[in-house]
C-alpha positions as CSV (number, residue, x, y, z in Angstrom):
1,M,0.1,0.3,0.2
2,H,2.9,2.1,0.7
3,E,3.6,2.5,-3.2
4,L,0.6,3.7,-4.1
5,F,1.2,6.6,-1.8
6,E,4.5,7.4,-2.8
7,V,4.5,10.9,-5.1
8,P,5.7,10.0,-8.7
9,T,9.3,11.8,-9.2
10,L,8.1,13.6,-12.4
11,L,5.5,15.2,-10.5
12,V,7.9,16.8,-8.1
13,Q,10.6,18.1,-10.4
14,V,7.5,19.8,-12.5
15,V,6.3,21.2,-8.9
16,V,9.8,22.2,-8.6
17,A,10.3,23.4,-12.0
18,I,7.1,26.0,-11.8
19,A,8.1,27.1,-8.6
20,T,11.3,28.0,-10.0
21,G,10.1,29.9,-12.9
22,G,7.1,31.5,-10.9
23,L,10.0,32.9,-9.0
24,I,11.8,34.7,-11.9
25,G,8.3,35.5,-13.2
26,L,7.0,37.1,-10.2
27,E,10.4,39.3,-10.2
28,R,9.6,40.0,-14.0
29,E,6.0,41.4,-12.6
30,R,7.2,44.1,-10.8
31,L,7.7,45.7,-14.6
32,P,5.5,48.4,-15.5
33,A,2.3,47.1,-17.5
34,R,4.1,45.7,-21.1
35,K,5.8,42.5,-19.1
36,Y,5.9,40.2,-22.3
37,A,6.4,37.3,-20.1
38,G,5.6,37.1,-16.9
39,L,4.8,34.8,-13.5
40,R,2.5,32.2,-15.7
41,T,4.2,32.0,-18.5
42,L,8.0,31.7,-16.8
43,A,6.0,29.3,-14.7
44,L,4.6,26.9,-17.2
45,L,7.8,27.2,-19.6
46,C,10.1,25.9,-17.2
47,G,7.4,23.1,-15.9
48,A,7.7,22.2,-19.5
49,G,11.2,21.2,-18.9
50,P,11.0,18.1,-16.8
51,V,8.2,17.1,-19.0
52,V,10.6,16.9,-21.9
53,V,13.4,14.9,-20.1
54,Y,10.8,12.3,-19.1
55,V,9.5,11.5,-22.8
56,G,12.6,11.7,-24.5
57,Q,14.2,9.1,-22.0
58,L,11.2,6.7,-22.1
59,D,12.5,4.3,-24.9
60,G,15.9,5.2,-23.6
61,S,17.2,6.7,-27.0
62,S,19.9,8.8,-26.7
63,A,19.1,10.4,-30.2
64,I,14.9,10.6,-29.4
65,L,16.1,12.6,-26.0
66,G,18.8,14.8,-27.8
67,L,15.5,15.7,-30.6
68,F,13.2,16.5,-27.6
69,L,15.4,18.4,-26.2
70,G,16.2,20.3,-28.8
71,I,12.6,20.9,-30.0
72,Y,11.9,23.0,-26.4
73,L,14.9,24.6,-26.5
74,V,14.6,25.7,-29.8
75,L,10.7,26.7,-28.7
76,A,12.4,28.8,-25.5
77,A,14.6,30.5,-27.9
78,A,11.4,31.0,-29.8
79,V,9.9,32.5,-27.3
80,A,12.7,35.1,-26.5
81,L,13.1,36.1,-29.5
82,S,9.0,37.3,-30.1
83,V,9.8,39.0,-26.9
84,V,12.2,40.9,-28.7
85,L,10.3,41.6,-31.9
86,I,7.4,42.0,-30.0
87,R,8.6,45.0,-27.8
88,F,10.4,46.5,-30.9
89,S,7.3,46.8,-32.6
90,L,5.8,48.4,-30.0
91,E,8.3,50.6,-28.4
92,E,11.5,50.7,-31.5
93,A,13.5,52.5,-28.7
94,D,15.6,50.6,-26.3
95,I,14.4,47.1,-26.2
96,G,16.7,45.7,-23.7
97,F,17.2,41.9,-24.2
98,T,17.2,41.4,-20.3
99,T,13.2,40.0,-20.8
100,S,14.6,37.6,-23.4
101,V,17.3,36.3,-22.2
102,T,15.9,35.1,-18.8
103,V,13.2,33.2,-20.9
104,F,16.1,31.4,-22.5
105,L,17.2,30.7,-19.4
106,V,14.3,29.6,-17.4
107,G,14.3,27.0,-20.3
108,L,17.5,25.6,-19.3
109,L,16.5,25.5,-16.0
110,G,13.6,23.3,-16.8
111,V,16.2,20.8,-18.3
112,L,18.5,21.0,-15.0
113,I,15.5,20.2,-13.1
114,G,14.8,17.6,-15.7
115,Y,18.0,16.0,-14.5
116,E,17.3,16.1,-11.2
117,R,20.3,18.8,-10.7
118,Y,18.1,20.7,-8.0
119,F,21.2,22.0,-6.1
120,E,22.5,23.8,-9.6
121,S,18.9,25.0,-10.7
122,T,18.0,26.3,-7.2
123,S,21.9,28.5,-7.0
124,I,21.4,29.5,-10.2
125,V,17.9,31.2,-10.1
126,I,18.8,32.6,-6.8
127,I,21.9,34.7,-8.5
128,A,19.2,35.5,-11.4
129,V,16.7,36.8,-9.2
130,L,19.2,38.9,-7.2
131,V,20.7,40.1,-10.5
132,L,17.2,41.3,-11.9
133,A,15.8,42.7,-9.0
134,E,18.8,45.2,-8.2
135,R,19.1,46.3,-11.8
136,D,18.7,49.9,-10.7
137,R,21.5,49.4,-8.2
138,L,23.8,47.7,-10.4
139,H,23.3,50.6,-13.0
140,R,24.0,53.2,-10.4
141,Y,27.1,51.4,-9.3
142,V,28.8,50.8,-13.2
143,D,28.0,54.7,-14.2
144,S,29.3,55.3,-11.1
145,L,32.6,53.3,-11.6
146,S,35.9,55.4,-13.1
147,D,37.4,53.8,-16.3
148,Q,40.1,52.4,-14.4
149,E,37.7,51.0,-11.4
150,L,35.9,49.3,-14.5
151,L,39.2,47.8,-15.6
152,D,39.9,46.6,-12.3
153,T,37.0,44.9,-11.5
154,L,37.1,43.1,-15.1
155,K,40.8,41.9,-13.8
156,L,39.5,40.9,-10.6
157,G,36.5,39.1,-12.8
158,A,39.0,37.5,-14.8
159,L,41.1,35.8,-11.8
160,V,38.2,34.6,-10.2
161,F,36.4,33.1,-12.7
162,I,38.7,32.2,-15.9
163,L,42.2,32.1,-14.2
164,Y,41.6,30.2,-10.7
165,P,39.1,27.2,-12.2
166,I,42.2,26.5,-14.7
167,L,45.0,26.3,-12.6
168,P,46.7,23.0,-11.1
169,S,45.2,22.1,-7.7
170,E,48.3,20.5,-7.3
171,P,51.7,21.4,-5.7
172,I,54.3,22.3,-8.7
173,D,57.5,22.5,-6.7
174,P,59.4,19.6,-5.3
175,Y,58.6,20.0,-1.9
176,D,54.7,19.7,-2.2
177,A,54.2,22.9,-0.7
178,V,53.1,25.6,-3.6
179,V,49.8,24.8,-5.2
180,L,48.9,28.0,-7.5
181,Q,45.3,27.7,-7.0
182,D,45.8,28.5,-3.1
183,V,48.2,31.3,-4.1
184,L,46.1,33.0,-6.0
185,L,43.2,32.4,-3.6
186,F,45.2,34.4,-1.8
187,V,45.6,37.0,-3.8
188,I,41.4,37.4,-4.3
189,F,41.5,37.4,-0.2
190,V,43.6,40.6,-0.4
191,L,41.9,42.1,-3.4
192,L,38.7,41.7,-1.6
193,I,39.7,43.6,1.7
194,Q,41.3,45.9,-0.3
195,F,37.5,46.6,-1.5
196,A,36.1,46.2,1.7
197,A,38.4,48.9,3.1
198,Y,37.6,51.5,-0.1
199,L,33.7,50.7,0.6
200,S,33.7,51.3,4.5
201,M,36.2,54.3,4.4
202,A,33.9,55.8,1.8
203,Q,30.5,54.9,3.8
204,L,31.9,55.3,7.5
205,G,34.3,57.8,7.0
206,G,38.4,56.5,7.6
207,S,38.6,55.5,11.4
208,R,35.9,53.2,11.1
209,G,35.4,52.1,7.9
210,L,39.0,50.8,8.6
211,A,37.9,49.3,11.9
212,V,34.8,47.4,10.2
213,T,37.3,45.9,7.4
214,G,39.5,44.2,10.7
215,L,36.6,42.7,12.2
216,L,35.3,41.5,9.1
217,A,38.1,40.7,7.3
218,G,40.2,38.8,10.3
219,G,37.2,35.7,10.2
220,A,38.6,35.7,6.5
221,N,41.9,35.6,6.4
222,S,44.1,38.2,9.1
223,F,47.0,37.5,7.4
224,A,45.9,39.3,4.1
225,A,43.9,41.7,6.3
226,A,47.4,42.9,8.2
227,G,49.2,43.4,4.9
228,V,46.5,45.6,3.8
229,L,45.8,47.5,6.8
230,A,49.8,47.7,7.1
231,R,49.8,49.0,3.4
232,L,46.7,51.7,3.8
233,A,48.9,52.8,7.1
234,K,52.1,53.2,5.1
235,Q,50.3,55.6,3.0
236,S,49.0,57.8,5.0
237,R,50.6,58.2,8.8
238,E,47.5,59.9,10.0
239,A,45.7,56.2,9.2
240,V,48.5,54.4,11.8
241,T,46.0,54.2,14.6
242,A,43.2,53.1,12.8
243,A,45.0,50.6,11.0
244,S,46.1,48.9,14.0
245,F,43.2,49.6,16.1
246,A,41.7,47.2,13.3
247,L,44.5,44.5,12.7
248,L,44.0,44.2,16.8
249,L,39.9,43.5,15.8
250,A,41.4,41.3,13.2
251,T,43.1,39.6,15.4
252,L,40.7,39.4,17.8
253,T,38.3,37.5,15.3
254,M,40.6,35.5,14.5
255,I,40.9,34.2,17.9
256,L,37.0,33.6,18.2
257,R,37.3,31.8,15.0
258,N,39.9,29.4,15.7
259,V,38.4,28.3,19.1
260,G,35.0,28.2,17.7
261,I,35.7,25.8,15.0
262,A,38.4,23.5,17.8
263,V,34.9,23.2,19.8
264,A,32.5,23.4,17.7
265,L,33.9,20.1,16.1
266,A,35.4,18.4,19.1
267,Y,33.6,20.2,22.8
268,P,35.8,18.1,25.4
269,I,38.8,20.7,24.2
270,L,36.8,23.6,25.6
271,W,37.8,22.9,29.3
272,T,41.4,23.7,28.3
273,V,41.3,26.0,26.0
274,S,38.6,28.4,27.2
275,A,40.5,30.1,30.1
276,P,44.0,30.8,27.6
277,A,41.5,31.8,24.7
278,A,39.4,34.5,27.4
279,V,42.8,35.6,28.0
280,M,43.9,36.6,25.0
281,V,40.5,38.2,24.0
282,A,40.5,40.2,26.9
283,V,44.4,41.3,26.1
284,T,43.2,41.7,22.6
285,L,40.3,44.5,23.3
286,A,42.6,46.1,26.3
287,A,45.6,46.9,23.7
288,A,43.0,48.0,21.2
289,G,41.2,50.1,23.3
290,L,44.6,51.9,24.4
291,V,45.3,52.2,20.7
292,W,42.1,54.1,19.7
293,W,41.5,56.1,22.7
294,N,45.3,57.5,22.7
295,G,45.6,58.0,19.1
296,E,44.0,60.1,16.7
297,T,41.1,58.8,14.7
298,H,40.2,60.6,11.8
299,E,36.9,61.0,9.3
300,E,39.5,60.9,6.3
301,F,43.2,59.5,5.1
302,D,45.3,61.4,2.3
303,I,45.3,58.0,0.8
304,D,44.8,57.5,-3.0
305,L,42.4,55.5,-3.9
306,D,41.5,55.9,-7.3
307,S,41.0,52.4,-7.3
308,P,39.7,49.9,-4.7
309,F,42.0,47.4,-5.7
310,S,46.1,47.4,-6.0
311,F,47.3,44.2,-8.0
312,R,50.8,45.5,-7.4
313,A,50.1,45.2,-3.4
314,A,48.8,42.1,-3.6
315,A,51.5,40.4,-5.8
316,K,54.1,41.3,-3.2
317,F,51.7,40.0,-0.5
318,S,51.4,36.9,-2.3
319,V,55.6,36.3,-2.6
320,A,55.0,36.9,1.3
321,Y,53.0,34.1,1.8
322,I,54.8,31.7,-0.7
323,A,58.0,32.6,1.8
324,I,56.1,31.8,4.8
325,L,54.3,28.8,3.1
326,L,58.0,27.1,2.5
327,V,59.2,28.1,6.2
328,S,56.3,26.7,7.4
329,V,56.6,23.4,5.1
330,G,60.6,23.1,6.2
331,G,59.2,23.6,10.1
332,E,57.2,20.5,9.8
333,E,60.2,18.1,8.2
334,V,62.2,19.0,11.3
335,A,59.2,18.8,13.4
336,G,59.1,15.5,12.7
337,D,61.7,14.9,15.3
338,I,60.6,17.4,17.6
339,G,56.9,17.2,17.9
340,L,52.8,17.4,17.5
341,Y,53.3,21.2,18.9
342,A,56.0,22.2,16.5
343,T,54.2,20.8,13.4
344,A,51.4,23.0,15.0
345,F,53.3,26.1,14.9
346,A,54.8,25.4,11.6
347,G,51.1,24.7,9.7
348,G,49.7,28.1,11.7
349,L,52.3,30.3,10.0
350,I,49.7,30.1,7.1
351,S,46.7,28.7,8.3
352,S,45.7,28.5,12.1
353,A,42.2,27.6,11.2
354,A,43.5,24.3,9.7
355,V,45.0,23.9,13.1
356,S,42.2,24.1,14.6
357,V,40.0,21.5,12.4
358,T,43.2,18.9,13.0
359,A,43.5,19.7,16.5
360,A,40.3,18.8,17.3
361,T,40.0,15.9,14.6
362,V,42.9,13.9,16.0
363,L,41.0,14.6,19.5
364,S,38.0,12.8,18.6
365,N,39.8,10.0,16.9
366,G,41.6,9.3,20.0
367,G,45.0,10.3,19.0
368,V,45.9,12.8,21.4
369,G,43.9,14.1,24.3
370,A,42.2,17.6,25.3
371,Q,45.2,19.3,26.3
372,A,47.8,18.5,23.8
373,A,44.6,19.4,21.3
374,A,44.4,22.9,22.9
375,G,47.8,23.1,22.9
376,M,47.7,22.9,19.0
377,V,45.3,25.3,18.4
378,L,46.9,28.0,20.6
379,L,49.9,27.6,18.9
380,G,48.4,27.5,16.0
381,I,47.0,31.5,16.7
382,A,50.7,31.9,18.1
383,A,51.7,31.0,14.7
384,S,49.1,33.5,12.9
385,L,50.5,35.7,15.1
386,T,53.9,35.8,14.2
387,S,53.4,36.0,10.6
388,K,51.3,38.9,10.7
389,I,54.2,40.8,13.0
390,V,56.9,39.6,10.5
391,L,54.5,41.3,7.6
392,V,53.8,44.4,9.3
393,E,57.4,44.7,10.5
394,W,57.9,44.6,6.4
395,V,55.6,46.8,5.1
396,N,55.0,49.4,7.8
397,D,57.3,49.2,11.2
398,E,55.5,52.4,12.5
399,M,52.5,50.1,13.4
400,R,55.1,48.4,16.1
401,S,54.0,49.8,19.1
402,R,50.8,50.1,18.4
403,A,49.9,46.3,16.7
404,A,53.0,44.3,16.3
405,A,54.2,44.6,20.4
406,P,50.5,44.2,21.2
407,M,50.0,41.0,19.7
408,V,53.3,39.8,20.8
409,L,51.7,40.3,24.3
410,I,48.8,38.7,23.2
411,G,50.4,35.1,22.0
412,L,53.0,35.2,25.2
413,A,49.7,36.1,27.4
414,G,47.9,33.2,26.0
415,L,50.5,30.3,25.7
416,G,51.4,31.4,29.2
417,T,48.3,31.0,30.6
418,F,47.7,27.5,28.8
419,L,51.2,26.4,30.4
420,V,49.6,27.3,34.0
421,V,46.4,25.2,33.1
422,V,48.4,22.5,32.1
423,M,50.6,22.3,35.8
424,A,47.6,23.3,37.4
425,M,45.7,19.9,36.3
């Protein structure tokens, strides 16, 4: 009896397809009276996709399936072309092609759903609706761009969508350390953090904008954030206080992120890592507060920001990234004779978050105890602080007293507290 009440797969696919096309059609209904292709048209067109795939697969012939799909896509293209012709005959000027392209995209989404590609189709429709709904804002953004900003935006798009997918995902050096995709990903992080700083300073003002940038960027890549902030402070001495404060906020979010990852993956680690983490957070907040209150803040900085991206700076930081990566690999080779902690420190020079994941994993698998796992997490954080200190000293030594010295104190306070906790157990 149970099988009698099972919902046929085709019916599920058609319902999902109609909802998908209807979602895009609902956005099109926001247009003026002459929509040409609205909710019902797009919902039914998308809903026909799974039916076409199902009928084409009935006899198992790929030729028949191809024929049905071809007819369906030609029909979708014909509807899209009809929209253009109708709009041209009625309006003649500024006809636009957005609705026509949307119609054909809906047809393709129907085919995807027919092949049960639900995740892909859902992701595409969400992106499509956002692009369509934010039309006016996107046009205003493009109109406000200078030629240089537009060119740099295109370069970033080429890095993300063209270069990154084709780069090797395997190591290219004899030490199995340098992966070109990882290096480019770091460059992309640097560029995105630069862009975040650019927008934040434009919307919130100089000092507050940098603070928001540091707070957010630290959770993504605190090493990249350190390079961007040090470079901005190098361009204007007025920005040293704000950049140092922002870097300490990035350090705060890095610490919270790493400890949060470790505790979420292996809860027993909390009892050992909580006290050192609390001390590091307290020292970081105290240092950030002193920097902010004792320094000068400004609404604007004398910084040349003709473009939100500096590809030259990103390339320089990538060189530093590769250098520290090679150092970490060498440290891990030596650590084979030294122990687990040295390996954690060496790995933390590049990715302290990865060290937290590793520590939680080996604890869950019974490879180490909670104390050893907590020590790994804290050494990963200390290594991350070390790499940022080195980078800040290299880029802008004027941040030494406001950022580098507090980070030394943060690392020592955390490790010192850990030793006290271990000895007390």
